[in-house]
N, C-alpha and C positions, 0 to 999 in steps of 0.2 A: 275760924271754923266753928260751927255750932255743935257742941257736944251732945245736945239733946236729940239730934237727928239720928234715927236708927231704922230698923226694919219695921218698927211700929209707928212710923211717922205718916201713915196713911189715914184717911178719914173713913169713918164707917165702922160697923160692928166687926168684932173678931170672930174667927171660926172657933168652934169647940174642938177640943181634943177628942179623937175617936175612942180613946181608952177610958179617960177619967172625966170627960166633959168639962174640964177647966178651960178657960180662954187660952188661945195660942197666940203666937206672934204673927199669925197670918190673917189677912183679911178674909171675910166670909166668902168672898168671890174666888178664893184660891182653889185651883183644881188639884185634886189628889188627896192623899192621906195627910191629915193635919194632927200633929202631936204637940202637946205643951212641952216646954223645956225639960221638965222632970221626966216625962215619958220618953222624950227623944233620947235623953241620957241613958235611961234604963234599956231602951231598945238597942242603942249603940253598944252598951256593955254586953248584952245578951248575944248579939250577932258577932261581936269581936271574939268572944270566948267559945263560940261553937266551932267545932272542927276536930 
């Protein structure tokens, strides 16, 4: 099995994070909100602690 294969194994440009404009793990053609790994983690922490 190839360990280098991942979600980023597509060709083409990556979408920008809607919060910080850093590259995400999603292709530019991805539909929906795209967040970089750091912003995804912060968003998950914020929503998990609200309540």
